[in-house]
C-alpha positions as CSV (number, residue, x, y, z in Angstrom):
1,M,108.2,130.4,67.7
2,Q,110.7,130.3,64.8
3,N,109.5,133.7,63.6
4,A,110.2,135.4,66.8
5,P,113.9,136.0,67.6
6,L,115.0,134.5,70.9
7,N,117.5,136.2,73.2
8,R,120.6,134.3,74.2
9,Q,119.1,133.1,77.5
10,Q,115.9,131.8,75.8
11,L,117.8,130.2,73.0
12,I,120.3,128.3,75.2
13,T,117.5,127.2,77.5
14,E,115.5,125.9,74.4
15,L,118.6,124.0,73.1
16,L,119.4,122.5,76.5
17,T,115.9,121.2,77.1
18,Q,114.9,120.1,73.6
19,G,118.3,119.0,72.3
20,V,119.4,119.3,68.7
21,Q,119.5,117.0,65.6
22,V,122.9,117.1,64.0
23,I,122.1,116.5,60.3
24,N,125.6,115.7,59.1
25,P,127.9,114.8,62.1
26,Q,131.6,115.4,61.6
27,Q,134.3,113.1,63.0
28,Q,136.6,115.9,64.0
29,H,134.1,117.3,66.5
30,A,134.1,116.4,70.2
31,S,130.9,114.7,71.5
32,R,130.3,111.9,74.0
33,H,128.0,109.0,74.6
34,G,127.2,107.7,78.1
35,G,129.4,108.1,81.1
36,A,129.2,110.4,84.1
37,G,128.4,114.1,83.9
38,P,127.1,115.7,80.7
39,S,126.5,112.7,78.5
40,D,125.0,112.3,75.0
41,H,126.1,115.9,74.3
42,Q,127.9,118.0,71.8
43,A,129.7,121.2,72.8
44,M,128.5,124.2,70.8
45,N,129.3,127.8,70.8
46,I,126.2,130.0,70.8
47,D,126.8,133.7,70.6
48,G,130.2,133.3,72.4
49,V,128.8,131.0,75.1
50,T,129.8,127.3,75.3
51,V,126.8,125.0,75.7
52,M,126.7,121.2,76.1
53,V,123.7,120.5,73.9
54,P,122.0,117.0,74.0
55,V,122.4,115.4,70.6
56,Y,122.1,111.6,71.2
57,T,118.9,111.6,73.3
58,H,115.4,110.6,72.3
59,S,114.3,114.2,72.8
60,A,117.1,115.5,70.5
61,H,115.9,113.1,67.7
62,R,112.5,114.7,67.9
63,S,113.7,118.3,68.4
64,P,112.7,121.1,66.0
65,W,116.3,122.4,66.3
66,Q,118.8,121.2,63.8
67,V,122.5,121.8,63.1
68,K,123.9,121.5,59.6
69,H,127.5,121.8,58.5
70,E,127.3,123.9,55.3
71,E,129.5,123.4,52.2
72,S,130.9,126.9,52.8
73,G,132.5,125.6,56.0
74,T,130.1,127.3,58.4
75,T,127.9,125.5,60.8
76,R,124.3,126.8,61.0
77,L,121.5,126.3,63.5
78,Y,118.0,125.8,62.1
79,N,114.5,125.7,63.7
80,Q,112.1,123.6,61.8
81,S,114.3,124.0,58.7
82,I,114.4,127.8,59.0
83,P,118.0,129.2,59.5
84,V,118.4,130.9,62.8
85,R,122.1,131.7,63.2
86,E,125.7,130.6,62.6
87,I,127.2,128.6,65.5
88,G,130.5,127.0,66.4
89,I,131.2,123.4,67.2
90,T,134.1,122.3,69.5
91,R,136.7,120.2,67.7
92,K,138.4,117.2,69.2
93,P,141.3,118.3,71.2
94,R,144.9,117.4,70.2
95,F,145.6,115.5,73.4
96,Y,143.1,112.9,72.2
97,E,145.7,111.8,69.7
98,R,148.1,110.6,72.4
99,Q,148.3,107.5,74.5
100,T,150.2,106.3,77.6
101,E,153.2,104.0,77.5
102,E,150.8,101.2,78.2
103,G,148.9,102.1,75.1
104,I,145.9,103.6,76.8
105,P,144.4,106.5,74.8
106,Y,144.4,109.8,76.7
107,S,140.7,110.1,75.8
108,Q,140.0,107.0,78.0
109,I,141.5,108.8,81.0
110,A,140.0,112.3,80.7
111,T,137.8,114.1,78.2
112,L,137.2,117.6,77.1
113,H,134.0,119.3,78.4
114,G,133.0,122.5,76.7
115,T,136.0,124.2,75.2
116,D,138.5,124.4,78.1
117,V,137.6,122.0,80.8
118,L,139.2,118.7,81.4
119,A,137.0,116.1,83.1
120,T,137.5,112.6,84.4
121,T,135.7,110.0,86.5
122,V,138.5,108.7,88.6
123,L,136.6,105.6,89.6
124,Q,134.2,104.5,86.9
125,T,132.3,102.1,89.2
126,C,129.9,102.7,92.0
127,I,128.7,100.6,94.9
128,R,125.1,101.2,93.8
129,Y,125.3,101.1,90.0
130,E,124.8,97.3,89.6
131,N,121.9,97.2,92.1
132,R,118.9,98.8,90.4
133,A,117.1,98.9,93.8
134,K,119.7,101.4,95.0
135,A,121.1,102.9,91.8
136,C,120.5,106.5,90.7
137,Q,118.1,106.0,87.8
138,F,119.6,108.8,85.7
139,C,123.2,107.5,86.0
140,A,125.1,106.2,83.0
141,I,128.5,105.8,84.7
142,G,128.8,102.1,83.6
143,Q,127.9,102.7,79.9
144,S,131.2,104.1,78.7
145,L,133.1,101.5,80.7
146,A,131.0,98.7,79.1
147,A,131.6,100.3,75.7
148,G,135.3,100.3,76.2
149,S,135.7,104.1,75.8
150,T,137.2,104.5,79.3
151,I,138.9,102.5,82.0
152,A,137.7,101.5,85.4
153,R,140.3,103.2,87.6
154,K,142.5,106.1,86.5
155,T,145.8,106.2,88.4
156,P,147.2,109.5,89.8
157,Q,150.1,109.2,87.4
158,Q,147.8,108.8,84.4
159,L,145.7,111.8,85.3
160,A,148.8,113.9,85.9
161,E,150.2,113.0,82.5
162,V,146.9,113.7,80.6
163,A,146.3,116.9,82.5
164,K,149.7,118.3,81.7
165,A,149.2,117.4,78.0
166,A,145.7,119.0,77.9
167,V,147.1,122.2,79.3
168,E,150.1,122.3,76.9
169,L,148.4,121.2,73.8
170,D,144.8,122.5,74.1
171,G,145.0,125.4,76.7
172,V,142.7,123.7,79.2
173,K,141.9,126.2,82.0
174,H,140.5,124.0,84.8
175,M,139.7,120.4,85.6
176,V,136.8,118.4,87.1
177,M,137.4,115.1,88.9
178,T,134.3,113.1,89.9
179,T,134.1,109.6,91.1
180,G,131.7,106.7,91.5
181,T,131.1,106.1,95.2
182,P,133.4,103.3,96.6
183,S,132.6,101.2,99.7
184,G,134.6,103.3,102.2
185,S,133.2,105.9,104.5
186,D,135.3,108.6,102.8
187,R,132.9,108.2,99.8
188,G,135.6,108.8,97.2
189,A,137.5,111.6,99.0
190,R,140.6,109.4,99.4
191,I,141.1,108.8,95.7
192,L,140.5,112.4,94.9
193,V,143.3,113.4,97.3
194,E,145.7,111.0,95.7
195,S,144.8,112.2,92.2
196,A,145.0,115.9,93.1
197,E,148.4,115.6,94.6
198,A,149.8,114.0,91.5
199,I,148.1,116.5,89.1
200,K,149.3,119.5,91.0
201,A,152.8,118.2,91.1
202,A,152.8,118.0,87.3
203,V,150.9,121.1,86.3
204,N,149.4,124.2,87.8
205,L,145.7,123.6,87.0
206,P,142.7,124.6,89.1
207,L,140.8,121.5,90.2
208,Q,137.3,120.7,91.3
209,G,136.7,117.5,93.2
210,Q,133.2,115.9,93.3
211,C,132.1,113.3,95.8
212,E,129.4,112.5,98.2
213,P,129.8,114.0,101.7
214,P,132.5,112.0,103.5
215,G,131.7,110.4,106.8
216,D,134.5,112.4,108.5
217,P,134.5,116.1,107.8
218,R,138.3,116.2,108.3
219,W,138.4,115.0,104.7
220,F,137.5,118.5,103.5
221,Q,140.9,119.9,104.8
222,R,142.7,116.9,103.3
223,L,141.1,117.6,100.0
224,K,142.1,121.2,100.0
225,D,145.6,120.5,101.2
226,A,146.0,118.0,98.3
227,G,145.3,120.8,95.8
228,I,141.5,120.7,95.3
229,D,140.4,124.3,94.8
230,A,136.6,123.8,94.7
231,L,134.3,121.1,95.9
232,G,131.1,119.7,94.4
233,M,128.7,117.6,96.5
234,H,125.7,116.9,94.4
235,L,122.1,116.7,95.7
236,E,120.6,116.0,92.3
237,A,117.0,116.2,93.7
238,V,115.9,118.3,96.7
239,T,112.7,116.8,98.2
240,P,112.8,113.5,100.2
241,E,110.1,111.8,98.1
242,V,111.8,112.6,94.7
243,R,115.2,111.6,96.1
244,A,113.9,108.3,97.4
245,R,112.2,107.5,94.1
246,I,115.0,108.6,91.7
247,M,118.1,107.6,93.7
248,P,117.1,105.3,96.6
249,G,120.6,104.5,97.6
250,K,122.1,108.0,97.6
251,A,118.9,109.3,99.3
252,Q,120.0,107.5,102.4
253,V,122.3,110.5,102.9
254,S,119.6,113.1,103.7
255,V,119.3,116.7,102.6
256,D,119.9,117.7,106.2
257,Q,123.1,115.7,106.3
258,Y,124.2,117.5,103.1
259,L,123.5,120.9,104.6
260,V,125.8,120.0,107.6
261,A,128.5,118.9,105.1
262,F,128.1,122.0,103.0
263,A,128.6,124.2,106.1
264,D,131.7,122.2,107.0
265,A,133.1,122.4,103.5
266,V,132.5,126.1,103.1
267,A,134.5,126.7,106.3
268,V,137.5,125.0,104.5
269,F,137.1,126.0,100.9
270,G,135.5,129.4,101.3
271,R,132.3,131.0,100.2
272,G,131.4,130.3,96.6
273,Q,133.9,127.4,96.2
274,V,131.5,124.7,97.2
275,S,128.7,123.8,94.9
276,T,125.9,121.3,94.3
277,Y,124.3,120.0,91.1
278,I,120.5,120.0,91.0
279,L,118.6,118.3,88.2
280,A,115.4,120.2,87.5
281,G,112.7,118.1,85.9
282,L,112.8,114.9,88.1
283,G,109.7,115.9,90.0
284,D,110.8,118.7,92.3
285,T,108.7,121.9,91.9
286,P,110.3,125.1,91.0
287,Q,109.4,126.5,94.5
288,A,111.1,123.5,96.2
289,I,114.3,124.0,94.2
290,L,114.3,127.8,94.9
291,T,113.5,127.3,98.6
292,L,116.5,125.0,99.1
293,S,118.7,127.2,96.8
294,E,118.0,130.0,99.2
295,K,119.3,128.0,102.1
296,L,122.4,126.9,100.1
297,I,123.2,130.5,99.0
298,A,123.0,131.5,102.7
299,L,125.6,128.9,103.5
300,G,127.8,130.1,100.7
301,V,127.1,127.2,98.4
302,Y,126.5,127.7,94.7
303,P,123.4,125.8,93.5
304,F,124.1,124.8,89.9
305,V,120.6,124.0,88.5
306,V,120.6,122.2,85.2
307,P,117.8,120.7,83.1
308,F,117.5,116.9,83.5
309,V,118.6,115.2,80.3
310,P,117.3,111.7,79.9
311,I,120.3,109.5,78.8
312,S,119.8,106.5,76.5
313,G,120.2,103.2,78.2
314,T,119.2,104.4,81.7
315,P,115.8,103.7,83.5
316,L,114.9,107.3,82.8
317,E,115.7,107.4,79.1
318,H,112.1,108.0,78.2
319,H,111.4,110.5,81.1
320,A,110.5,113.8,79.6
321,A,113.0,116.6,79.8
322,P,111.7,119.8,81.4
323,D,110.5,122.5,79.0
324,S,112.1,126.0,78.7
325,A,109.3,127.7,80.6
326,F,109.8,125.4,83.6
327,M,113.6,126.1,83.6
328,T,113.1,129.9,83.2
329,S,110.7,129.9,86.2
330,I,113.7,128.6,88.3
331,L,116.7,130.2,86.7
332,Q,115.4,133.7,86.4
333,P,114.7,134.2,90.2
334,L,117.8,132.1,91.0
335,G,120.0,134.4,88.9
336,Q,118.6,137.3,90.9
337,M,119.2,135.5,94.2
338,L,122.8,134.8,93.3
339,N,123.5,138.4,92.3
340,Q,122.0,139.7,95.4
341,A,124.3,137.4,97.4
342,N,127.3,138.3,95.3
343,L,127.7,134.6,94.6
344,R,128.7,134.2,90.9
345,S,129.8,131.4,88.7
346,R,132.8,133.5,87.3
347,D,134.3,133.5,90.8
348,I,134.3,129.7,91.2
349,K,137.9,128.6,90.8
350,A,137.1,125.3,88.9
351,G,134.4,122.9,88.0
352,C,130.8,122.7,86.7
353,G,129.6,126.0,88.0
354,R,132.5,127.9,86.5
355,C,132.1,126.1,83.2
356,G,128.3,126.6,83.2
357,A,127.8,124.8,79.8
358,C,125.1,122.4,81.0
359,S,122.8,125.2,82.1
360,S,121.7,128.7,81.1
361,L,122.0,129.8,84.7
362,S,125.1,131.9,84.1
363,S,123.2,133.8,81.3
364,F,120.4,134.7,83.8
365,E,123.0,135.5,86.4
366,Q,124.7,138.0,84.0
367,A,121.3,139.5,82.9
368,M,120.5,140.3,86.5
369,A,123.8,142.0,87.2
């Protein structure tokens, strides 16, 4: 494999599924352990595309791919010790150097994802996390909290302060706000509303909110009125048996209930501004993912399919990541489906789909254009 040049899609897919060993890590680079969203990753620039590459996982430690910072100042990617190409590594943003009046580092309130995305987990706890009979087995939301690298609840004022600084100091272009699921029937929508109102009062920054489908669909309009520009409601897995096994608590909200919520949300946010995260490699077949993706696209929902990354310290830390052939069998036809429907990541106002760094889907989408 190392003797045959890989195109950008193939290379990114390989790196996302196999991870990379960083031979000589540098303190000035931005990476993250644990937490919600892309965890145990390092942001890298591959041929002009930002990719969140796993570097702290078991798979990464065994990966044939390596990154080395050369004495010349360049950073080079290797495959089985054979140089492949020069790459870029995202440096720690300047806003990480600041703290609030209470002495809380900005990096404990929000973090940089990729190169220009600010991300936060507003509520770093979840009603299911401490109960392994209900918890999502891939979730690491409590790890960064236990490690002291974040705080349990970010106030609207803190988020507004950090967002403003991230825009002014580091040129952040959009922001993702996710949340652990609280006990109320709004399933996190209420705290997203409060947070969005404060951020938008402080800085003009496109926002994506992420939560489970709220019990009352009127929350969708409240979210939009508060300043949320795009909404993510994440299925993670698509078939009932896989959902019940991998995330027994969350699976109580069925796929059919999600589909109803997606339709209600698209009516408020518009076609292409509602998305869902699908983790490929948990047991769903490529055909099952594509079949549901077709339904989602018909509703105007962007199915952001990413390779499952086993995170250290979770019940699935030793679960195998999908290989690049498996991902290509999904992403190639999905890219074609998205283009035919004129539903593209570049048109999403904010969030994971627009960033695209956790999947090579956007590369397949562009190749099909």
